One Martini backbone bead per residue (centre of mass of N, CA, C, O) as a GRO file, in nm:
protein
  174
    1MET     BB    1   0.057   0.064  -0.020
    2GLU     BB    2   0.294   0.259  -0.001
    3LYS     BB    3   0.384   0.244  -0.298
    4CYS     BB    4   0.121   0.340  -0.422
    5PHE     BB    5   0.108   0.609  -0.277
    6GLU     BB    6   0.379   0.712  -0.384
    7CYS     BB    7   0.299   0.709  -0.680
    8TYR     BB    8   0.070   0.915  -0.650
    9CYS     BB    9   0.244   1.142  -0.534
   10ASP     BB   10   0.436   1.161  -0.791
   11ASN     BB   11   0.179   1.146  -1.032
   12GLY     BB   12  -0.100   1.117  -0.956
   13LEU     BB   13  -0.408   1.010  -1.036
   14ARG     BB   14  -0.430   1.062  -1.348
   15ASN     BB   15  -0.112   0.952  -1.415
   16THR     BB   16  -0.206   0.661  -1.289
   17GLY     BB   17  -0.159   0.335  -1.351
   18ILE     BB   18  -0.147  -0.001  -1.299
   19LYS     BB   19   0.136  -0.040  -1.423
   20GLU     BB   20   0.283   0.171  -1.251
   21LEU     BB   21   0.217   0.043  -0.981
   22GLY     BB   22   0.361  -0.224  -1.032
   23LYS     BB   23   0.643  -0.107  -1.063
   24TYR     BB   24   0.664   0.019  -0.776
   25CYS     BB   25   0.605  -0.282  -0.643
   26GLY     BB   26   0.733  -0.525  -0.810
   27MET     BB   27   0.476  -0.597  -0.998
   28THR     BB   28   0.205  -0.691  -1.130
   29SER     BB   29  -0.103  -0.578  -1.196
   30ALA     BB   30  -0.247  -0.846  -1.130
   31ASN     BB   31  -0.147  -0.868  -0.835
   32LEU     BB   32  -0.307  -0.627  -0.722
   33TYR     BB   33  -0.589  -0.780  -0.760
   34SER     BB   34  -0.531  -0.974  -0.509
   35TYR     BB   35  -0.569  -0.719  -0.298
   36PHE     BB   36  -0.769  -0.570  -0.501
   37ASN     BB   37  -1.064  -0.515  -0.673
   38ASN     BB   38  -0.974  -0.209  -0.727
   39VAL     BB   39  -0.858   0.107  -0.765
   40ASP     BB   40  -1.036   0.245  -0.557
   41GLU     BB   41  -0.957   0.065  -0.319
   42LEU     BB   42  -0.658   0.133  -0.328
   43ILE     BB   43  -0.683   0.435  -0.276
   44ILE     BB   44  -0.839   0.427  -0.009
   45GLN     BB   45  -0.653   0.235   0.157
   46SER     BB   46  -0.378   0.379   0.115
   47THR     BB   47  -0.457   0.649   0.230
   48ALA     BB   48  -0.544   0.566   0.514
   49TYR     BB   49  -0.287   0.417   0.596
   50CYS     BB   50  -0.072   0.645   0.543
   51MET     BB   51  -0.209   0.868   0.721
   52THR     BB   52  -0.186   0.712   0.985
   53LYS     BB   53   0.124   0.705   0.980
   54VAL     BB   54   0.160   1.009   0.995
   55GLU     BB   55   0.032   1.042   1.270
   56ASP     BB   56   0.237   0.866   1.419
   57ASP     BB   57   0.485   1.037   1.359
   58PHE     BB   58   0.379   1.288   1.496
   59MET     BB   59   0.329   1.160   1.788
   60GLU     BB   60   0.622   1.073   1.850
   61LEU     BB   61   0.696   1.402   1.872
   62SER     BB   62   0.557   1.469   2.107
   63PRO     BB   63   0.527   1.608   2.389
   64LYS     BB   64   0.648   1.518   2.729
   65ASN     BB   65   0.628   1.821   2.829
   66PRO     BB   66   0.575   2.150   2.887
   67GLN     BB   67   0.867   2.242   2.784
   68ASP     BB   68   0.817   2.101   2.482
   69ILE     BB   69   0.592   2.257   2.329
   70MET     BB   70   0.739   2.489   2.175
   71ARG     BB   71   0.915   2.312   2.004
   72PHE     BB   72   0.693   2.165   1.858
   73ILE     BB   73   0.554   2.414   1.733
   74SER     BB   74   0.816   2.515   1.579
   75GLU     BB   75   0.922   2.239   1.422
   76ILE     BB   76   0.698   2.046   1.293
   77PRO     BB   77   0.580   2.185   1.041
   78LYS     BB   78   0.843   2.169   0.866
   79TRP     BB   79   0.892   1.873   0.892
   80SER     BB   80   0.617   1.783   0.773
   81ALA     BB   81   0.646   1.917   0.498
   82GLN     BB   82   0.901   1.763   0.415
   83LYS     BB   83   0.791   1.463   0.473
   84HIS     BB   84   0.443   1.509   0.393
   85GLY     BB   85   0.336   1.698   0.166
   86LYS     BB   86   0.249   1.500  -0.062
   87LYS     BB   87   0.045   1.345   0.112
   88TYR     BB   88  -0.150   1.574   0.171
   89ARG     BB   89  -0.221   1.642  -0.120
   90LEU     BB   90  -0.338   1.366  -0.190
   91MET     BB   91  -0.549   1.342   0.025
   92TYR     BB   92  -0.714   1.587  -0.076
   93GLN     BB   93  -0.761   1.480  -0.359
   94VAL     BB   94  -0.918   1.235  -0.271
   95TYR     BB   95  -1.129   1.353  -0.039
   96THR     BB   96  -1.250   1.574  -0.268
   97HIS     BB   97  -1.351   1.369  -0.441
   98PRO     BB   98  -1.659   1.273  -0.532
   99LYS     BB   99  -1.598   0.959  -0.514
  100TYR     BB  100  -1.447   0.998  -0.197
  101VAL     BB  101  -1.588   1.181   0.021
  102GLU     BB  102  -1.707   0.966   0.218
  103TYR     BB  103  -1.428   0.858   0.302
  104GLY     BB  104  -1.331   1.125   0.419
  105LYS     BB  105  -1.539   1.151   0.642
  106LYS     BB  106  -1.459   0.891   0.783
  107PHE     BB  107  -1.165   0.955   0.833
  108PHE     BB  108  -1.214   1.228   0.998
  109LYS     BB  109  -1.366   1.096   1.224
  110GLY     BB  110  -1.119   0.930   1.314
  111VAL     BB  111  -0.932   1.164   1.369
  112SER     BB  112  -1.090   1.287   1.601
  113MET     BB  113  -1.064   1.039   1.782
  114ARG     BB  114  -0.753   1.013   1.785
  115TYR     BB  115  -0.693   1.301   1.896
  116THR     BB  116  -0.846   1.260   2.157
  117GLU     BB  117  -0.666   1.030   2.255
  118TYR     BB  118  -0.406   1.189   2.258
  119ALA     BB  119  -0.504   1.390   2.468
  120LYS     BB  120  -0.538   1.179   2.694
  121GLN     BB  121  -0.235   1.097   2.699
  122LEU     BB  122  -0.106   1.398   2.730
  123SER     BB  123  -0.238   1.551   2.965
  124PRO     BB  124  -0.068   1.450   3.215
  125LYS     BB  125   0.212   1.549   3.097
  126LEU     BB  126   0.112   1.867   3.032
  127GLY     BB  127  -0.133   1.995   3.204
  128ILE     BB  128  -0.388   1.961   3.007
  129PRO     BB  129  -0.690   1.956   2.929
  130VAL     BB  130  -0.842   1.759   2.707
  131ASP     BB  131  -1.035   1.961   2.560
  132ILE     BB  132  -0.812   2.171   2.506
  133LEU     BB  133  -0.599   1.991   2.373
  134ALA     BB  134  -0.767   1.902   2.134
  135GLY     BB  135  -0.791   2.185   2.014
  136PHE     BB  136  -0.490   2.230   1.975
  137ILE     BB  137  -0.447   1.995   1.784
  138PHE     BB  138  -0.637   2.083   1.559
  139ILE     BB  139  -0.499   2.353   1.501
  140PHE     BB  140  -0.215   2.248   1.448
  141VAL     BB  141  -0.278   2.052   1.217
  142ARG     BB  142  -0.413   2.244   1.023
  143ALA     BB  143  -0.169   2.437   0.993
  144THR     BB  144   0.038   2.223   0.907
  145VAL     BB  145  -0.106   2.124   0.651
  146HIS     BB  146  -0.127   2.393   0.510
  147TYR     BB  147   0.176   2.436   0.495
  148ALA     BB  148   0.251   2.172   0.343
  149MET     BB  149   0.077   2.249   0.086
  150PHE     BB  150   0.149   2.595   0.061
  151GLU     BB  151   0.377   2.752   0.215
  152ASP     BB  152   0.239   2.953   0.442
  153GLU     BB  153   0.399   3.153   0.655
  154TYR     BB  154   0.193   3.354   0.762
  155TYR     BB  155  -0.019   3.157   0.862
  156LEU     BB  156   0.162   2.992   1.045
  157LYS     BB  157   0.262   3.215   1.233
  158ALA     BB  158  -0.013   3.309   1.336
  159GLU     BB  159  -0.109   3.037   1.451
  160MET     BB  160   0.136   2.973   1.639
  161GLU     BB  161   0.122   3.225   1.814
  162ALA     BB  162  -0.164   3.178   1.918
  163LEU     BB  163  -0.105   2.901   2.039
  164LYS     BB  164   0.116   2.978   2.237
  165LEU     BB  165  -0.056   3.176   2.402
  166SER     BB  166  -0.269   2.970   2.484
  167VAL     BB  167  -0.086   2.773   2.629
  168LEU     BB  168   0.035   2.973   2.833
  169SER     BB  169  -0.235   3.047   2.962
  170VAL     BB  170  -0.305   2.766   3.068
  171LEU     BB  171  -0.037   2.710   3.227
  172SER     BB  172  -0.056   2.971   3.419
  173LYS     BB  173  -0.321   2.856   3.580
  174LYS     BB  174  -0.160   2.633   3.764
   0.00000   0.00000   0.00000
C-alpha cells in the first residue's frame, strides 16, 4: 500500500495507471488485483493506511512535558511539510474528489477520535485538560497541514503564535 500511495504522490491520480503502480511495487498489475478488487479500493485503502502512519509519525514527536510544547509547535510544522507534504496534497486530492468524499468524511471522523485519544494520553504529561488539549491539537494539525500543502509562512506564523499564547495562558493558570 505504501508503494502505491508513493506512486500516486509522485505522479498524481490522473497520471497513474495500474501498470505504473505495478512497477512501483515490483509486481505485475495483475498481482495488485489479488490484494484489491479495483483501483478505487486501492486508492481508498492506501490513502487511509498511509495517512494513519503519518499521524503516528507526528505523535511520536509529540511533547513529553510542558517545557517541550514550544519546541514542538516551532519545529514540527516545517518537519512535517518536508517529510509529508506530498502525502497531504494527495490525501486532499483523494478525499475531496466527488467519488471519494464519503470515504474522506469517514476518515476524518476517525481522525477526530484518534486526536481526542492522543489528547487523553498527553493531558497528564502536559498538564492541560483533555478538552482544551484536543482543541489545541486540531488547530495545530490544521495549520501544519495547510503549511505543508501551500507553504504559506504568514498563515503558519500567525496560527502558531496564537497557539503558543493560548498554551502559555492555559499553563500559567496552573
